[in-house]
VOTOR-373192 format. One line per field, with one value per atom (N, C-alpha, C, CB): residue number from 1; residue in one letter; x, y, z. Coordinates in steps of 0.2 Angstrom, whole numbers, plus 2048, in hexadecimal, padded with zeros to 3 digits. Glycine has a CB too. Layout:
i = NUM_...
aa = a_...
c1 = X_...
c2 = Y_...
c3 = Z_...
% end
This chain:
i = 1_1_1_1_2_2_2_2_3_3_3_3_4_4_4_4_5_5_5_5_6_6_6_6_7_7_7_7_8_8_8_8_9_9_9_9_10_10_10_10_11_11_11_11_12_12_12_12_13_13_13_13_14_14_14_14_15_15_15_15_16_16_16_16_17_17_17_17_18_18_18_18_19_19_19_19_20_20_20_20_21_21_21_21_22_22_22_22_23_23_23_23_24_24_24_24_25_25_25_25_26_26_26_26_27_27_27_27_28_28_28_28_29_29_29_29_30_30_30_30_31_31_31_31_32_32_32_32_33_33_33_33_34_34_34_34_35_35_35_35_36_36_36_36_37_37_37_37_38_38_38_38_39_39_39_39_40_40_40_40_41_41_41_41_42_42_42_42_43_43_43_43_44_44_44_44_45_45_45_45_46_46_46_46_47_47_47_47_48_48_48_48_49_49_49_49_50_50_50_50_51_51_51_51_52_52_52_52_53_53_53_53_54_54_54_54_55_55_55_55_56_56_56_56_57_57_57_57_58_58_58_58_59_59_59_59_60_60_60_60_61_61_61_61_62_62_62_62_63_63_63_63_64_64_64_64_65_65_65_65_66_66_66_66_67_67_67_67_68_68_68_68_69_69_69_69_70_70_70_70_71_71_71_71_72_72_72_72_73_73_73_73_74_74_74_74_75_75_75_75_76_76_76_76_77_77_77_77_78_78_78_78_79_79_79_79_80_80_80_80_81_81_81_81_82_82_82_82_83_83_83_83_84_84_84_84_85_85_85_85_86_86_86_86_87_87_87_87_88_88_88_88_89_89_89_89_90_90_90_90_91_91_91_91_92_92_92_92_93_93_93_93_94_94_94_94_95_95_95_95_96_96_96_96_97_97_97_97_98_98_98_98_99_99_99_99_100_100_100_100_101_101_101_101_102_102_102_102
aa = m_m_m_m_d_d_d_d_e_e_e_e_k_k_k_k_m_m_m_m_n_n_n_n_e_e_e_e_l_l_l_l_m_m_m_m_m_m_m_m_e_e_e_e_a_a_a_a_l_l_l_l_e_e_e_e_e_e_e_e_v_v_v_v_k_k_k_k_d_d_d_d_p_p_p_p_e_e_e_e_l_l_l_l_g_g_g_g_v_v_v_v_d_d_d_d_i_i_i_i_i_i_i_i_n_n_n_n_l_l_l_l_g_g_g_g_l_l_l_l_v_v_v_v_y_y_y_y_d_d_d_d_l_l_l_l_e_e_e_e_l_l_l_l_t_t_t_t_e_e_e_e_k_k_k_k_g_g_g_g_t_t_t_t_a_a_a_a_i_i_i_i_v_v_v_v_t_t_t_t_m_m_m_m_t_t_t_t_l_l_l_l_t_t_t_t_s_s_s_s_i_i_i_i_g_g_g_g_c_c_c_c_p_p_p_p_l_l_l_l_a_a_a_a_g_g_g_g_a_a_a_a_i_i_i_i_t_t_t_t_e_e_e_e_d_d_d_d_v_v_v_v_k_k_k_k_k_k_k_k_a_a_a_a_l_l_l_l_s_s_s_s_g_g_g_g_l_l_l_l_p_p_p_p_e_e_e_e_v_v_v_v_k_k_k_k_e_e_e_e_v_v_v_v_e_e_e_e_v_v_v_v_n_n_n_n_i_i_i_i_t_t_t_t_f_f_f_f_n_n_n_n_p_p_p_p_p_p_p_p_w_w_w_w_g_g_g_g_k_k_k_k_e_e_e_e_r_r_r_r_m_m_m_m_s_s_s_s_r_r_r_r_y_y_y_y_a_a_a_a_k_k_k_k_i_i_i_i_a_a_a_a_l_l_l_l_g_g_g_g_v_v_v_v_q_q_q_q
c1 = 843_840_844_83A_847_84C_849_850_84D_84C_846_852_847_843_83C_846_83C_834_831_834_835_833_830_839_835_832_82B_838_82B_825_81F_826_81F_81A_818_81C_81E_81C_819_822_81A_817_80F_81A_80F_808_804_808_806_803_803_807_806_805_7FD_80B_7FC_7F6_7EF_7F5_7EF_7EB_7EB_7EC_7E5_7E4_7DF_7E1_7E0_7DD_7D6_7E1_7CF_7C9_7C9_7C2_7CA_7C8_7CD_7C7_7D3_7D9_7DB_7DF_7DA_7DB_7E3_7D7_7E7_7ED_7EF_7F1_7F4_7F6_7F9_7FC_7F8_7FA_802_7F9_806_80C_80F_80F_80C_80E_80D_80B_807_804_806_7FD_80C_811_80C_813_807_802_806_7FB_80A_80E_813_811_814_819_81E_817_81D_821_81D_822_822_820_824_820_823_825_821_824_826_824_827_827_823_825_828_81F_82B_82D_827_833_822_81C_817_819_81A_816_811_813_811_80D_80F_80D_80C_80D_80A_80A_80F_80C_80D_810_808_809_808_805_80B_80A_809_810_804_801_7FC_7FD_7FB_7F7_7F1_7FC_7EE_7E9_7EA_7E3_7E6_7E7_7E4_7E3_7DE_7DB_7D9_7D4_7D9_7D7_7D0_7D6_7CB_7C4_7C3_7C0_7C8_7C7_7C1_7CC_7BC_7B6_7B8_7AF_7BD_7BF_7C4_7C2_7C5_7CB_7CB_7CB_7C5_7C4_7C4_7BC_7C2_7C4_7CB_7C0_7CE_7D6_7D9_7DA_7D7_7D9_7D8_7D6_7D2_7D1_7D5_7CB_7D6_7DA_7E1_7DA_7E4_7EB_7EB_7ED_7E6_7E6_7E7_7E0_7E2_7E2_7E8_7DC_7EC_7F0_7F6_7F2_7F7_7FD_7FB_7FF_7F5_7F2_7F5_7EB_7F5_7F7_7FE_7F9_802_809_80A_80D_80D_80D_811_80F_816_819_815_81E_80F_80B_806_807_805_7FF_7FA_803_7FB_7F8_7F9_7F8_7F5_7F7_7F4_7F3_7F9_7F6_7F6_7F9_7F1_7F1_7F1_7EB_7F7_7F7_7F6_7FF_7F1_7EF_7F3_7E5_7F7_7F9_7F8_7FE_7F8_7F8_7FD_7F4_803_809_80E_80B_812_811_80C_816_808_803_805_800_7FF_802_801_7FE_806_806_808_80C_807_808_80F_806_814_81C_81C_820_819_81A_818_816_815_813_818_80F_818_81E_81C_81F_821_821_81B_829_81A_814_80D_813_80D_807_805_806_80B_809_808_80F_80A_808_801_80D_800_7F8_7F3_7F5_7F5_7F0_7F1_7EE_7F5_7F7_7F8_7F1_7FC_7FF_806_800_808_80E_813_80D
c2 = 7ED_7E7_7E6_7E7_7DF_7DE_7DE_7D6_7DD_7DE_7D9_7DC_7D2_7CD_7CE_7C8_7D1_7D2_7D8_7D3_7DD_7E3_7E0_7E7_7DC_7D9_7D5_7D4_7D1_7CE_7D2_7CB_7D7_7DB_7DE_7E0_7E0_7E4_7E0_7E7_7DA_7D4_7D4_7CD_7D4_7D3_7D9_7D1_7DF_7E4_7E6_7EA_7E2_7E2_7DF_7DE_7DC_7D8_7DD_7D3_7E3_7E7_7EC_7EA_7EC_7F0_7F6_7EB_7FC_801_800_807_800_7FD_800_7FD_807_80B_80B_811_809_80A_803_80E_7FE_7F7_7F6_7F5_7FA_7F9_7F8_800_7F5_7F4_7FA_7EF_7FB_800_802_7FF_7FC_7FD_801_7F7_7FE_7FF_808_7FA_809_810_815_80F_812_817_819_81E_815_818_816_815_811_80F_814_808_818_81C_819_821_814_813_80C_819_806_7FF_7FE_7F9_7FD_7FB_7F4_801_7F1_7EB_7EC_7E3_7ED_7ED_7E6_7EF_7E7_7E1_7DC_7E2_7E0_7DC_7D9_7E1_7DB_7D8_7DD_7D2_7E3_7E8_7EB_7EC_7EA_7EC_7F4_7E6_7F9_800_802_806_804_805_80D_801_810_817_818_81B_81B_81A_821_812_823_827_825_82C_828_827_82B_829_829_82D_834_829_834_83B_83B_83C_841_842_83F_84A_841_83D_837_840_833_82C_829_829_827_824_81B_825_81A_812_812_80E_816_817_812_81D_810_80B_804_80C_802_7FC_7FB_7FC_800_7FF_7FD_805_802_800_7F8_805_7F6_7F0_7EB_7EE_7EC_7E6_7E7_7E8_7ED_7ED_7E9_7F4_7E8_7E6_7DE_7E8_7DC_7D5_7D2_7D5_7D6_7D5_7D3_7DB_7D8_7D6_7D2_7DC_7D2_7CD_7C5_7CD_7C4_7BD_7BB_7BE_7BF_7BE_7BC_7C5_7B7_7B4_7B8_7AE_7BC_7C3_7C7_7C8_7C9_7CE_7CC_7D1_7D0_7CE_7D4_7CF_7DA_7DF_7E4_7E1_7E8_7EC_7F2_7EA_7F9_7FE_804_801_805_809_811_807_814_81C_81F_820_822_826_82E_826_82F_836_839_836_840_843_847_845_846_84A_845_84F_845_849_846_848_84C_849_844_84D_83F_83B_83D_835_83B_83E_839_843_839_834_832_836_837_835_82F_83B_82D_828_822_82A_821_81B_817_81C_811_80D_80D_805_80A_809_805_807_801_7FC_800_7F6_802_806_80B_809_80E_813_810_817_80B_808_804_804_802_800_803_7FC_80B_810_815_813_814_818_81F_818_820_826_827_824_82C_82E_832_833
c3 = 836_832_82D_82F_82D_827_81F_829_81C_814_812_80F_812_812_814_815_819_81D_819_826_817_813_80C_811_80A_802_803_7FE_808_809_80A_80E_80D_80F_808_814_805_7FE_7FA_7FA_7F9_7F5_7F7_7F6_7FE_800_7FE_808_7FE_7FD_7F4_802_7F1_7EA_7E8_7E7_7ED_7EC_7EC_7F1_7F0_7F1_7EB_7F8_7E8_7E2_7E5_7DC_7E1_7E1_7DC_7E0_7E0_7DD_7D7_7E2_7D7_7D1_7CB_7D3_7CD_7C9_7C6_7CD_7CA_7C9_7C9_7C2_7CB_7CC_7D4_7C9_7D5_7DD_7E0_7DE_7E6_7EB_7E9_7F2_7E9_7E9_7E3_7E8_7DD_7D7_7D5_7D2_7D8_7D8_7DD_7DA_7E1_7E4_7EB_7DE_7ED_7F3_7F9_7F4_7FA_801_801_801_806_808_80C_80A_811_816_819_81C_81A_81E_824_81A_82B_82F_832_833_836_83B_841_838_845_84B_84F_84E_855_857_85A_85A_85C_85E_859_862_852_84C_84A_84D_84B_849_842_84E_83D_837_837_832_834_833_82C_838_829_822_822_81E_81F_81E_817_820_815_80D_80C_80A_805_804_7FF_802_7FC_7F7_7F2_7FA_7ED_7E6_7E7_7DF_7EB_7EC_7F5_7E7_7F6_7FD_800_7FF_7F9_7FA_7F8_7F8_7F7_7F5_7F8_7F7_7F5_7F8_7F9_7F2_7F8_7FA_7FE_7F4_803_807_80C_80B_80F_814_810_817_80A_807_806_802_804_804_809_802_80E_815_818_81A_816_818_815_818_80F_80A_80D_800_80E_811_817_812_81A_822_821_826_81C_81A_816_816_812_80E_813_809_818_81D_822_81F_824_829_827_829_821_81E_821_815_821_824_82A_824_82D_832_838_831_835_83A_83C_836_838_83A_83E_833_844_849_848_851_847_845_841_84A_83D_837_83A_82F_839_83A_834_840_831_82A_82C_826_82B_82C_824_830_823_81C_81E_81B_819_819_812_81B_811_80B_80A_80A_80E_80E_80D_816_807_801_7FE_7FC_7FA_7F6_7F1_7F2_7EF_7E9_7E3_7E9_7E0_7D8_7D3_7D7_7CD_7C8_7C7_7C1_7CA_7CA_7CE_7CE_7D3_7D8_7D5_7DF_7D1_7CD_7C9_7C8_7CA_7C6_7BF_7C9_7BC_7B4_7B2_7B0_7B5_7B4_7B6_7B8_7BA_7BB_7B7_7C1_7B4_7AF_7A8_7AF_7A6_7A1_7A1_79F_7A8_7A8_7A8_7AD_7AB_7A9_7A4_7AF_7A0_79A_79B_795_7A1_7A5_7A1_7AE_79F_79C_7A2_795
% end
């Protein structure tokens, strides 16, 4: 995948907010990897802020909707992983300020 497509996908995912925290999944550092196959399948490897996140299904659906809006994307596959586990060190400066985290 070229850099331009990666940027477009990242921008689309910035519209997906964690409903509990109100900050997008990119700035929270939840997205670990993005791929786009030649057949147009977007593969998102991401984590959640906690293993028992009750909104995992909603976040996954929002990811699929966000990426499906790109003409190059024909299908979206979301892989949830907890390895490595998420921690506040993965958050962007913006997310830390928004949530009051140091």
